[in-house]
ZAFIZA-570929 format. One record per residue (C-alpha): residue in three letters; residue number from 1; x, y, z. Coordinates in nm, 3 decimals. Example, Ala and Ser with C-alpha at 12.3 -4.5 7.8 and 13.67 -1.06 7.14 Angstrom:
code|pos|px|py|pz
ALA|1|1.230|-0.450|0.780
SER|2|1.367|-0.106|0.714
END
This chain:
code|pos|px|py|pz
MET|1|4.882|-4.119|10.964
ARG|2|4.620|-4.314|10.670
THR|3|4.293|-4.306|10.972
VAL|4|4.392|-3.918|10.992
LEU|5|4.387|-3.856|10.615
LEU|6|4.069|-4.094|10.548
LEU|7|3.869|-3.897|10.809
ILE|8|3.969|-3.565|10.650
ILE|9|3.899|-3.740|10.313
CYS|10|3.517|-3.828|10.397
LEU|11|3.443|-3.505|10.538
CYS|12|3.589|-3.362|10.228
LEU|13|3.336|-3.580|10.044
LEU|14|3.047|-3.436|10.256
SER|15|3.163|-3.071|10.176
CYS|16|3.228|-3.160|9.833
SER|17|2.874|-3.331|9.776
ASN|18|2.683|-3.040|9.648
ASP|19|2.970|-2.875|9.449
ASP|20|3.062|-2.962|9.043
ASN|21|3.288|-2.755|9.084
LEU|22|3.541|-2.923|9.324
VAL|23|3.685|-3.284|9.230
SER|24|3.606|-3.557|9.467
ILE|25|3.902|-3.746|9.605
THR|26|3.861|-4.153|9.628
GLU|27|4.027|-4.369|9.927
ASN|28|4.300|-4.442|9.603
ASP|29|4.387|-4.087|9.622
VAL|30|4.473|-4.141|10.026
LEU|31|4.712|-4.351|9.929
ASN|32|4.878|-4.162|9.691
PHE|33|4.958|-3.865|9.958
SER|34|5.258|-4.086|10.090
ASP|35|5.385|-4.135|9.798
ILE|36|5.383|-3.728|9.715
LEU|37|5.407|-3.581|10.069
SER|38|5.638|-3.653|10.339
ILE|39|5.424|-3.507|10.595
ASP|40|5.294|-3.698|10.894
PHE|41|4.911|-3.561|10.932
GLU|42|4.925|-3.777|11.287
ASN|43|5.173|-3.552|11.419
LEU|44|5.210|-3.224|11.238
PRO|45|5.515|-2.996|11.348
ASN|46|5.470|-2.781|11.591
TYR|47|5.466|-2.450|11.428
SER|48|5.200|-2.254|11.670
ASN|49|5.361|-2.327|11.990
GLN|50|5.749|-2.223|11.912
VAL|51|5.967|-2.077|12.194
ILE|52|6.028|-1.756|12.183
PRO|53|6.261|-1.560|12.348
SER|54|6.114|-1.331|12.636
TYR|55|6.304|-1.052|12.525
ILE|56|6.135|-1.085|12.161
THR|57|5.878|-0.843|12.145
LYS|58|5.788|-0.683|11.820
ASP|59|5.590|-0.956|11.625
ASN|60|5.354|-0.762|11.302
THR|61|5.124|-1.081|11.293
THR|62|4.776|-0.926|11.133
PHE|63|4.492|-0.974|11.337
GLY|64|4.319|-1.332|11.353
SER|65|4.579|-1.500|11.173
ASN|66|4.747|-1.651|11.403
ILE|67|4.961|-1.944|11.346
THR|68|4.785|-2.287|11.401
ASP|69|4.954|-2.608|11.290
GLU|70|4.708|-2.706|11.020
ALA|71|4.738|-2.397|10.813
ALA|72|5.106|-2.336|10.871
THR|73|5.104|-2.727|10.740
LEU|74|4.948|-2.629|10.402
GLY|75|5.161|-2.300|10.365
ARG|76|5.438|-2.512|10.355
VAL|77|5.314|-2.753|10.091
LEU|78|5.171|-2.405|9.915
PHE|79|5.540|-2.246|9.930
TYR|80|5.694|-2.524|9.782
ASP|81|5.490|-2.626|9.499
LYS|82|5.622|-2.539|9.175
GLN|83|5.229|-2.567|9.029
LEU|84|5.147|-2.204|9.217
SER|85|5.365|-2.080|8.878
SER|86|5.241|-2.056|8.509
ASN|87|5.480|-2.321|8.359
ASN|88|5.527|-2.564|8.653
THR|89|5.899|-2.441|8.689
VAL|90|5.885|-2.176|8.984
SER|91|5.762|-2.237|9.342
CYS|92|5.814|-1.949|9.596
ALA|93|6.145|-2.203|9.737
SER|94|6.298|-2.135|9.415
CYS|95|6.384|-1.799|9.492
HIS|96|6.361|-1.842|9.901
LYS|97|6.593|-2.197|9.972
GLN|98|6.609|-2.266|10.310
GLU|99|6.996|-2.304|10.254
PHE|100|7.026|-1.965|10.230
ALA|101|6.794|-1.827|10.501
PHE|102|6.518|-1.791|10.287
SER|103|6.663|-1.613|10.039
ASP|104|6.848|-1.678|9.664
ASN|105|7.207|-1.671|9.633
LEU|106|7.186|-1.530|9.291
GLN|107|7.179|-1.203|9.235
VAL|108|6.786|-1.160|9.073
SER|109|6.618|-1.490|9.065
ASN|110|6.469|-1.670|8.763
GLY|111|6.107|-1.635|8.738
VAL|112|5.886|-1.798|8.423
ASN|113|5.908|-1.492|8.203
GLY|114|6.243|-1.363|8.319
VAL|115|6.416|-1.241|8.609
THR|116|6.325|-1.030|8.898
GLY|117|6.407|-0.679|8.921
ARG|118|6.565|-0.668|9.279
HIS|119|6.741|-0.936|9.448
SER|120|6.511|-1.166|9.666
MET|121|6.433|-1.081|10.034
ARG|122|6.517|-1.334|10.367
LEU|123|6.228|-1.473|10.485
VAL|124|6.362|-1.558|10.818
ASN|125|6.171|-1.427|11.113
ALA|126|5.990|-1.208|10.849
ARG|127|5.728|-1.215|11.135
PHE|128|5.949|-0.999|11.450
SER|129|5.926|-0.676|11.359
ASP|130|5.725|-0.342|11.401
GLU|131|5.729|-0.296|11.009
THR|132|5.399|-0.451|10.893
ARG|133|5.449|-0.372|10.532
PHE|134|5.654|-0.575|10.279
PHE|135|5.884|-0.602|9.982
TRP|136|6.201|-0.357|9.946
ASP|137|5.977|-0.052|9.826
GLU|138|5.677|-0.158|10.097
ARG|139|5.453|-0.166|9.873
ALA|140|5.230|-0.470|9.979
GLU|141|5.058|-0.353|10.360
THR|142|5.069|-0.707|10.491
LEU|143|5.232|-1.033|10.487
GLU|144|4.927|-1.218|10.315
VAL|145|4.896|-0.922|10.079
GLN|146|5.235|-1.000|9.972
SER|147|5.251|-1.385|9.979
THR|148|4.982|-1.383|9.635
MET|149|5.147|-1.067|9.444
PRO|150|5.473|-1.292|9.317
ILE|151|5.199|-1.538|9.232
GLN|152|5.018|-1.292|9.026
ASP|153|5.278|-1.109|8.862
HIS|154|5.400|-1.170|8.516
VAL|155|5.771|-1.260|8.557
GLU|156|5.796|-1.391|8.881
MET|157|5.515|-1.682|8.836
GLY|158|5.316|-1.601|8.525
PHE|159|4.933|-1.585|8.675
SER|160|4.866|-1.218|8.585
GLY|161|4.614|-1.247|8.368
GLU|162|4.712|-0.966|8.128
ASN|163|4.945|-0.949|7.819
GLY|164|4.807|-1.377|7.758
ASP|165|4.865|-1.493|8.127
LEU|166|4.686|-1.761|8.309
ASN|167|4.476|-1.546|8.573
PHE|168|4.464|-1.627|8.982
GLY|169|4.162|-1.828|8.856
ASP|170|4.295|-2.080|8.662
LEU|171|4.526|-2.128|8.992
ILE|172|4.263|-2.236|9.160
SER|173|4.126|-2.438|8.947
ARG|174|4.440|-2.603|8.919
LEU|175|4.449|-2.630|9.305
GLU|176|4.118|-2.751|9.350
ASN|177|4.189|-3.036|9.036
THR|178|4.480|-3.151|9.268
ASN|179|4.433|-3.414|9.455
TYR|180|4.551|-3.361|9.796
TYR|181|4.478|-2.969|9.784
PRO|182|4.099|-3.003|9.904
ALA|183|4.182|-3.224|10.184
LEU|184|4.455|-2.985|10.302
PHE|185|4.224|-2.700|10.260
ASN|186|3.982|-2.914|10.469
LEU|187|4.198|-2.992|10.761
ALA|188|4.367|-2.638|10.782
PHE|189|4.019|-2.432|10.747
GLY|190|3.733|-2.704|10.815
ASP|191|3.610|-2.701|10.444
THR|192|3.766|-2.759|10.076
THR|193|3.682|-2.406|9.935
ILE|194|4.003|-2.278|9.804
SER|195|4.060|-1.909|9.710
GLU|196|4.303|-1.632|9.755
ASP|197|4.259|-1.505|10.111
LYS|198|4.308|-1.891|10.259
ILE|199|4.607|-1.912|9.990
GLN|200|4.743|-1.586|10.159
LEU|201|4.660|-1.718|10.509
ALA|202|4.849|-2.019|10.469
LEU|203|5.108|-1.878|10.280
ALA|204|5.162|-1.642|10.563
GLN|205|5.129|-1.841|10.881
PHE|206|5.376|-2.078|10.680
ILE|207|5.675|-1.785|10.643
ARG|208|5.629|-1.638|11.004
SER|209|5.658|-1.978|11.182
ILE|210|6.023|-1.940|10.983
GLN|211|6.261|-1.818|11.322
SER|212|6.548|-1.809|11.430
PHE|213|6.646|-1.792|11.774
ASP|214|6.900|-2.058|11.883
SER|215|7.237|-1.807|11.794
ARG|216|7.545|-1.698|12.011
PHE|217|7.343|-1.374|12.062
ASP|218|7.100|-1.522|12.185
GLU|219|7.281|-1.736|12.442
GLY|220|7.451|-1.412|12.547
ARG|221|7.148|-1.191|12.592
SER|222|7.014|-1.524|12.797
LEU|223|7.313|-1.419|13.028
VAL|224|7.225|-1.085|13.053
ASN|225|6.962|-0.738|13.129
ASN|226|6.995|-0.587|12.828
ASN|227|7.132|-0.551|12.506
GLY|228|7.438|-0.340|12.590
THR|229|7.559|-0.521|12.899
PRO|230|7.904|-0.708|12.730
PHE|231|7.800|-1.089|12.688
PRO|232|7.958|-1.311|12.894
ASN|233|7.994|-1.590|12.550
TYR|234|8.145|-1.363|12.323
THR|235|8.543|-1.241|12.281
GLN|236|8.625|-0.874|12.326
GLN|237|8.610|-0.829|11.932
GLU|238|8.218|-0.904|11.946
ASN|239|8.184|-0.706|12.267
LEU|240|8.365|-0.415|12.065
GLY|241|8.153|-0.493|11.733
LYS|242|7.857|-0.525|11.941
GLN|243|7.865|-0.186|12.109
LEU|244|7.969|0.015|11.801
PHE|245|7.677|-0.163|11.600
LEU|246|7.422|-0.052|11.906
GLN|247|7.593|0.316|12.018
ALA|248|7.527|0.626|11.828
PRO|249|7.798|0.813|11.657
VAL|250|7.887|1.186|11.753
PHE|251|7.965|1.398|11.433
ASN|252|8.130|1.699|11.454
ASN|253|7.967|1.948|11.199
GLN|254|8.103|1.883|10.894
SER|255|7.982|1.475|10.987
GLN|256|8.263|1.335|11.032
ARG|257|8.240|1.068|11.336
ILE|258|8.453|1.186|11.616
ASP|259|8.341|0.963|11.902
GLY|260|8.087|0.648|11.998
GLY|261|7.971|0.381|11.787
ILE|262|7.851|0.359|11.428
GLY|263|7.498|0.347|11.478
CYS|264|7.345|0.039|11.283
ALA|265|7.065|-0.042|11.602
GLY|266|6.920|0.295|11.488
CYS|267|6.740|0.109|11.160
HIS|268|6.798|-0.223|11.261
GLN|269|6.665|-0.247|11.601
ALA|270|6.762|-0.520|11.825
PRO|271|6.708|-0.745|11.897
GLU|272|6.484|-0.850|11.668
PHE|273|6.784|-0.662|11.453
SER|274|6.450|-0.582|11.247
ILE|275|6.406|-0.250|11.043
ASP|276|6.250|0.094|11.213
PRO|277|5.888|0.139|11.021
ASN|278|6.074|0.510|10.991
SER|279|6.363|0.463|10.824
LEU|280|6.332|0.636|10.483
ASN|281|6.632|0.504|10.181
ASN|282|6.986|0.360|10.316
GLY|283|7.152|0.527|10.027
VAL|284|7.214|0.234|9.743
ILE|285|7.022|0.380|9.507
GLY|286|7.088|0.197|9.205
SER|287|6.919|-0.089|9.022
ALA|288|7.028|-0.462|9.018
ASP|289|7.043|-0.423|8.599
ASN|290|7.166|-0.092|8.635
SER|291|6.893|0.055|8.399
SER|292|6.796|0.362|8.672
ALA|293|6.804|0.467|9.018
ASP|294|6.572|0.319|9.229
VAL|295|6.516|0.561|9.563
LEU|296|6.215|0.367|9.645
VAL|297|6.346|0.107|9.871
THR|298|6.309|0.210|10.240
ARG|299|6.266|-0.188|10.434
SER|300|6.520|-0.464|10.482
PRO|301|6.507|-0.806|10.611
SER|302|6.589|-0.896|10.971
LEU|303|6.964|-0.896|10.984
ARG|304|6.953|-1.232|11.167
ASP|305|7.103|-1.495|10.978
VAL|306|7.266|-1.222|10.691
VAL|307|7.556|-1.459|10.713
LYS|308|7.606|-1.792|10.875
SER|309|7.820|-1.812|11.171
ASN|310|8.127|-1.898|10.996
GLY|311|8.059|-1.567|10.773
THR|312|7.954|-1.743|10.472
ALA|313|7.662|-1.484|10.299
ASN|314|7.335|-1.587|10.271
GLY|315|7.337|-1.502|9.952
GLN|316|7.404|-1.185|9.779
PHE|317|7.297|-0.821|10.042
MET|318|7.051|-0.528|9.971
HIS|319|6.800|-0.506|9.705
ILE|320|7.074|-0.472|9.398
GLY|321|7.244|-0.793|9.553
VAL|322|7.594|-0.670|9.403
SER|323|7.812|-0.830|9.668
SER|324|7.833|-1.122|9.899
ASN|325|8.083|-0.955|10.173
LEU|326|8.018|-0.739|10.412
VAL|327|8.326|-0.560|10.390
THR|328|8.130|-0.353|10.136
VAL|329|7.828|-0.292|10.317
LEU|330|8.038|-0.132|10.595
ASN|331|8.243|0.115|10.322
HIS|332|7.923|0.189|10.188
TYR|333|7.789|0.353|10.503
ASP|334|8.146|0.468|10.574
ASN|335|8.095|0.727|10.333
ILE|336|7.758|0.840|10.266
ASN|337|7.705|1.001|9.901
LEU|338|7.384|1.228|9.896
ALA|339|7.386|1.301|9.464
GLY|340|7.094|1.220|9.314
ASN|341|6.925|1.066|9.641
ASN|342|6.550|1.271|9.766
ASN|343|6.536|0.961|10.011
LEU|344|6.780|0.911|10.175
ASP|345|6.733|0.853|10.567
PRO|346|6.851|1.151|10.807
ARG|347|7.003|0.939|11.013
LEU|348|7.298|0.923|10.743
ARG|349|7.317|1.258|10.687
PRO|350|7.378|1.447|10.969
ASN|351|7.416|1.792|10.927
GLY|352|7.257|1.754|10.581
ILE|353|7.552|1.597|10.495
GLY|354|7.652|1.181|10.419
GLN|355|7.791|1.071|10.717
GLN|356|8.191|0.959|10.759
LEU|357|8.212|0.695|10.977
ASN|358|8.615|0.664|10.933
LEU|359|8.592|0.291|11.056
THR|360|8.915|0.166|11.183
GLN|361|9.019|-0.163|11.037
ASP|362|8.977|-0.337|11.416
GLU|363|8.648|-0.172|11.385
ARG|364|8.540|-0.333|11.072
ASP|365|8.671|-0.671|11.244
ALA|366|8.452|-0.636|11.521
VAL|367|8.113|-0.523|11.332
ILE|368|8.190|-0.808|11.123
ALA|369|8.290|-1.091|11.395
PHE|370|7.934|-0.950|11.554
ILE|371|7.726|-1.006|11.290
GLN|372|7.841|-1.395|11.266
THR|373|7.702|-1.408|11.636
LEU|374|7.322|-1.312|11.499
ALA|375|7.374|-1.674|11.301
GLY|376|7.153|-1.966|11.429
SER|377|7.148|-2.338|11.271
ASP|378|6.790|-2.529|11.320
ILE|379|6.664|-2.295|11.036
TYR|380|6.880|-2.449|10.764
THR|381|6.798|-2.793|10.859
ASN|382|6.480|-2.794|11.059
ASN|383|6.237|-3.026|10.828
LYS|384|5.953|-2.901|10.913
TRP|385|6.049|-2.607|10.690
SER|386|6.178|-2.808|10.440
ASN|387|6.045|-2.943|10.154
PRO|388|5.780|-3.196|10.183
PHE|389|5.735|-3.322|9.827
ASN|390|5.867|-3.684|9.800
ASP|391|6.089|-3.578|9.462
END
């Protein structure tokens, strides 16, 4: 490890020699790295060549930003570093916790200047979707753009440059004067220059590396030719839940379900269980602080690992984060209310009327049992996605 880091430092010293704005890194700093970061630089974790099942085909990776082990390693350090907040108290991982599939167990997350307006979205399998935009309201065009927006938000991480806040240039100066960052940027990008573009690329590559494909669903899907075939590793109840999830409902002219499934997959596309990019609002129009209607929410994270395999929720559900019980989610979709919502997805208002699924208790239990099979285990414990700091 020391040999590789010394080589990196030598390269850094050569590239920094003509730039007074970048700090020099000495051999003593190298000795401190192992005290700060629990990363084996001679054997970086595999981020770039992970196994992805052949039936997973959706991928929103931005052109030119394919994952490398070096850049994802830098992204991991940035993701967990509280120096990315103005008062050194909040990191990306403060609101996106590995033990909750990179979501938060709080209704809303604590920032440097208050709390967030919406629940923190799970980051598991963020890469595997046709949807390229991010945030609940899709205001970020790419994951790269999204990755630094919380840093520049007054409430979340405080480098807004407004109302007395530090600006992003102050963050770059802070990173330039942190002994390990010039070396890490050189490792990732071939030079020590630190910029917002590089921070975005590194964070996005780390986030895209966070994947979960070791669920019972994946075990079953690997044994059959398509999503709809009954899985041999499932119980009868789980296969019923899968059928209900995948199959479209049949409604009468009063929008009451009279046959078929409940159509979840119309928006949550299997086998990635990612959101259809054409989805509109799902009928939840409240706000976390009950201050006003919020009809602009049109995105959701993957439903993989929405709960753990034992049914324990990975934080609260939906942007308002008021419940961690899947029963409440099914109750919402069972009887859609159109009032005050001019952005409701048409799939939830057949015949112009809010759908009524008329779910039986057996159907509810089956769908919940199926959703539990979408949970993996590796995502919660794999060291390569864990906090790299020795503190």
